KEDODREN-143964 format. One record per residue (C-alpha): residue in one letter; x, y, z. Coordinates in steps of 0.05 Angstrom, whole numbers, padded with zeros to 5 digits, always signed. Layout:
aXYZ...
//
This chain:
m+00382+01966+02106n+00360+02037+02123t+00292+02066+02107i+00317+02110+02050n+00349+02050+02015k+00286+02009+02024l+00244+02065+01995s+00292+02073+01936i+00287+01999+01920f+00211+02000+01926l+00206+02059+01879a+00253+02027+01829v+00214+01962+01828t+00147+01999+01823l+00171+02043+01766t+00201+01983+01729a+00135+01945+01736q+00095+02004+01711v+00141+02016+01652a+00138+01942+01636l+00062+01949+01632g+00070+02004+01581e+00070+02066+01626e+00127+02112+01604l+00153+02171+01643s+00152+02241+01615e+00208+02291+01630t+00167+02316+01689g+00161+02246+01719q+00088+02236+01700f+00064+02173+01665i+00043+02187+01594d+00020+02118+01572g-00020+02062+01601v-00051+01994+01589a-00116+01989+01551a-00120+01913+01558i-00080+01855+01585v-00079+01798+01534n-00049+01733+01559e+00024+01751+01572g+00021+01815+01532v-00014+01882+01532v-00049+01931+01486l-00024+02001+01502k-00069+02061+01506s-00021+02098+01459e-00032+02045+01405l-00107+02047+01416n-00106+02123+01409r-00062+02119+01347q-00107+02069+01312q-00170+02107+01331d-00140+02172+01304l-00121+02138+01238i-00192+02113+01229i-00222+02180+01244k-00174+02214+01196r-00190+02164+01140a-00264+02170+01152t-00260+02246+01149e-00221+02243+01084q-00273+02196+01053g-00333+02231+01081m-00353+02169+01120q-00397+02175+01181l-00372+02144+01246p-00410+02117+01306p-00405+02151+01375a-00334+02155+01402h-00344+02102+01456i-00370+02051+01407l-00313+02065+01358r-00263+02058+01414e-00291+01990+01434q-00287+01966+01362v-00215+01988+01354l-00195+01957+01421e-00227+01891+01402r-00188+01890+01336l-00123+01904+01373i-00138+01850+01425l-00149+01798+01370e-00087+01822+01334q-00046+01815+01398i-00072+01744+01408q-00052+01726+01336l+00017+01758+01342q+00030+01719+01406r+00012+01654+01371a+00055+01672+01311d+00114+01683+01358r+00102+01616+01393i+00105+01578+01327g+00166+01616+01302i+00138+01660+01247q+00186+01716+01229v+00192+01768+01175s+00264+01787+01159d+00286+01857+01139q+00300+01830+01069m+00228+01803+01062l+00201+01869+01089n+00243+01911+01042t+00223+01869+00982t+00149+01878+00998i+00156+01953+01009a+00198+01960+00945q+00143+01925+00906l+00090+01971+00935a+00134+02031+00918e+00143+02006+00846n+00068+01997+00839a+00060+02069+00860g+00113+02093+00811l+00163+02108+00867k+00233+02086+00885f+00244+02046+00949e+00295+02096+00975d+00245+02153+00966m+00192+02122+01010p+00212+02155+01076a+00211+02225+01046v+00146+02214+01009m+00112+02188+01072a+00139+02245+01114k+00105+02294+01067d+00039+02257+01080g+00051+02259+01155v+00067+02184+01160d+00124+02160+01204y+00165+02111+01161a+00190+02071+01220e+00119+02063+01245y+00097+02043+01175r+00151+01989+01172r+00129+01961+01240d+00056+01958+01217m+00076+01926+01151r+00118+01873+01185k+00061+01858+01233q+00012+01849+01175m+00060+01803+01139i+00066+01760+01202l-00009+01757+01210e-00018+01737+01137q+00031+01680+01146l-00004+01658+01209r-00072+01656+01175r-00043+01618+01117i-00015+01565+01165d-00074+01561+01213v-00131+01569+01164v-00116+01571+01089n-00069+01511+01086r-00119+01469+01124i-00176+01479+01075s-00180+01422+01025v-00213+01424+00956s-00234+01357+00925p-00235+01342+00850r-00310+01332+00855e-00318+01402+00883i-00277+01431+00826q-00318+01393+00773q-00383+01416+00804c-00359+01487+00808v-00338+01489+00734a-00406+01461+00714d-00442+01512+00757l-00402+01570+00728e-00415+01555+00654d-00451+01616+00623n-00464+01645+00692a-00472+01721+00691v-00438+01728+00758v-00375+01694+00731n-00370+01746+00676s-00373+01805+00724r-00331+01840+00776y-00363+01866+00840n-00344+01921+00888l-00375+01896+00953s-00383+01916+01026h-00411+01872+01081i-00433+01871+01153f-00421+01808+01194i-00456+01789+01259s-00418+01731+01288v-00436+01673+01334t-00388+01628+01372g-00368+01560+01346s-00413+01527+01398a-00472+01574+01389t-00540+01551+01413a-00605+01560+01374e-00621+01618+01420e-00555+01653+01404y-00568+01644+01330a-00637+01674+01339e-00607+01734+01375a-00556+01744+01319e-00611+01739+01267a-00653+01789+01303e-00594+01838+01306a-00580+01827+01232n-00653+01840+01215e-00654+01904+01256i-00592+01928+01218y-00623+01910+01152d-00686+01949+01169e-00645+02010+01188l-00607+02005+01122q-00673+02002+01084n-00694+02065+01121g-00633+02103+01097a-00579+02088+01148d-00508+02094+01122f-00478+02025+01107a-00407+02043+01126e-00428+02073+01192m-00471+02012+01208a-00412+01967+01192i-00365+02005+01238r-00418+02004+01293h-00442+01932+01288s-00399+01888+01244d-00353+01834+01272g-00317+01826+01205d-00243+01841+01192t-00261+01902+01150a-00312+01932+01198l-00269+01993+01213e-00262+02005+01138g-00337+02011+01133g-00343+01937+01114s-00309+01948+01047l-00286+01884+01012g-00262+01920+00950w-00266+01892+00879r-00275+01816+00871q-00279+01773+00809g-00347+01740+00804d-00318+01670+00802q-00274+01687+00862l-00332+01705+00908p-00348+01661+00967t-00405+01613+00950l-00447+01649+01003f-00443+01715+00965f-00441+01684+00895d-00511+01656+00903v-00538+01725+00924v-00505+01779+00882g-00530+01751+00815d-00599+01780+00829m-00572+01846+00856e-00557+01912+00822a-00508+01967+00842g-00532+01999+00906d-00573+01939+00929v-00567+01910+00999s-00581+01837+01012k-00625+01810+01067p-00586+01776+01123i-00552+01712+01098r-00541+01656+01149a-00473+01622+01152v-00441+01573+01200s-00406+01630+01236g-00463+01681+01237y-00502+01727+01191h-00478+01770+01132i-00509+01830+01099v-00478+01846+01031k-00480+01911+00992v-00463+01915+00918n-00428+01982+00907e-00410+01973+00833i-00412+01920+00778e-00367+01912+00717g-00368+01861+00661v-00305+01821+00644n-00280+01778+00587q-00266+01706+00610t-00227+01684+00547s-00152+01683+00560t-00088+01665+00522v-00016+01663+00546n+00052+01658+00512q+00084+01594+00535t+00155+01568+00528l+00182+01496+00527v+00251+01496+00558r+00303+01445+00578h+00365+01461+00620i+00424+01433+00657l+00440+01460+00726v+00505+01453+00766t+00501+01480+00837p+00565+01503+00872d+00575+01472+00940q+00631+01454+00989i+00660+01405+00938t+00645+01442+00873d+00666+01515+00874e+00642+01569+00826e+00696+01560+00775t+00689+01484+00774a+00614+01489+00766k+00621+01538+00708q+00675+01494+00676k+00631+01432+00680l+00577+01469+00640e+00627+01496+00590d+00650+01425+00577a+00578+01402+00572y+00564+01458+00523d+00622+01436+00479r+00599+01363+00481i+00528+01380+00461m+00551+01426+00405a+00595+01369+00381g+00534+01324+00375e+00521+01291+00443d+00448+01286+00463f+00425+01342+00509g+00379+01297+00548e+00432+01245+00563v+00481+01298+00586a+00427+01328+00631k+00412+01261+00663l+00485+01251+00680l+00504+01321+00701s+00444+01364+00723d+00433+01379+00797d+00360+01398+00785p+00320+01340+00816g+00256+01363+00782s+00282+01357+00711a+00345+01315+00709n+00308+01249+00699t+00268+01279+00641g+00331+01301+00605g+00326+01372+00632e+00256+01385+00603m+00214+01432+00647g+00148+01428+00609w+00107+01485+00581t+00114+01545+00626n+00079+01613+00632p+00114+01680+00639g+00138+01692+00709t+00150+01618+00724f+00226+01625+00727v+00271+01672+00767p+00286+01736+00727e+00358+01719+00709f+00336+01652+00680e+00275+01679+00644e+00315+01736+00613v+00361+01686+00578a+00302+01642+00557d+00265+01701+00527k+00323+01723+00484l+00342+01654+00456e+00317+01631+00389i+00285+01562+00385g+00337+01506+00382v+00395+01551+00402l+00437+01529+00462s+00456+01584+00512k+00526+01595+00539p+00534+01580+00614f+00502+01634+00658r+00491+01644+00732s+00425+01647+00770r+00412+01647+00845f+00408+01571+00841g+00475+01559+00805w+00503+01554+00735h+00458+01536+00676i+00457+01522+00602l+00389+01520+00570e+00354+01510+00504v+00285+01536+00483m+00253+01477+00448d+00189+01511+00426r+00141+01569+00437r+00065+01574+00431v+00005+01618+00444y-00038+01576+00490d-00112+01584+00505n-00113+01574+00580t-00186+01592+00590e-00203+01522+00616d-00142+01521+00660l-00163+01588+00689k-00233+01561+00702e-00205+01503+00742s-00155+01545+00781n-00208+01598+00794c-00255+01544+00819v-00202+01518+00867q-00196+01589+00893r-00271+01599+00894v-00285+01536+00933r-00229+01553+00980n-00255+01624+00989g-00324+01597+01001k-00297+01560+01061l-00245+01612+01080n-00291+01665+01109n-00327+01618+01156e-00263+01581+01175t-00227+01647+01189e-00283+01674+01231l-00289+01609+01271w-00214+01607+01281a-00211+01679+01304r-00270+01669+01351r-00239+01606+01380i-00171+01636+01395r-00206+01697+01424d-00248+01654+01470e-00187+01615+01493a-00147+01677+01510y-00143+01713+01577v-00166+01785+01566d-00173+01840+01618t-00195+01907+01589r-00175+01970+01627i-00218+02024+01593
//
């Protein structure tokens, strides 16, 4: 092989390796990208680091938020991207995926909430200077990360009946329960195996931050500069939270605070928190809901039973019931719904939104005791009867469900921080800036 061929192969291999590491060639042959950090088998690109940093600066400017020095902000953004890369790699290993249909459904819902049409989103975003394809990539990534946290953290948190009972008792006539809080927080973390000395160092740092806040330092700027929390780059903002949905750690503190107050450092398993109450609102805890008692018969088309056969089976069942046969007995013999067939098709008292839209639409229009004609839902062919309706006071049910969420939330923050710290410590990370 001659020298020119050897050199050509060497250059090709070198360029391929550099591009694989995220270094792209411009039209002039110069590299325009680079690696900010190597994370296990992946990388964080400088272009992504720059993009995220620019977004945060833009948002801070729009909101009048002070930012720390550029080098500190850059380190914070890079650390977030490193942790995100670690989590995305884990999600890929365990097979978490978000299909285009799932992504479109989520974006469509966000568009509807904003009073927009799904198909108008690209044009609307373009007017605001947002690249729609980039937005979809970011949204898909966040949906994957949410699924991962649900699998790795949320689903592993147990709540016992005793914890629920104790929570309900504690919440009775509690002022915090009857309020909503707009909160921000600063979190100084320690590792899962932290020593007493490391806790003391974290406490000292938290106390220094608290003293600066008392002397007039901007909370959002201090959060961006110092906080290890997920919302650090948003100035520590946690947004609005129902009082009974607050983590126990915060619940026990905010009751004695007023809008604008900042708590002293609060020790937790995973580190120290400083909480700021931005705003407080009162809420009414009494709740009622319109419930429906429904029974149905379902026939699901399959390889043996085609659409027409399934529909005909229900038309025959409709005729038999109208002629006097017992609905429940026909349901036990015919229905393909494993959850209700054995109870004669009865589905219990249900709240609005329990059923798929095409089923609920029929149920809402029927009068009590009237049998529907066969209709199609995504699950198959149905006939249904509304047995009764009622206005139900679900205040106590809400208390219990809120307590389940509250106990879970009380454990969630610490568990999430410990999990994030653990997978970060286990990863190979080589920063290049």
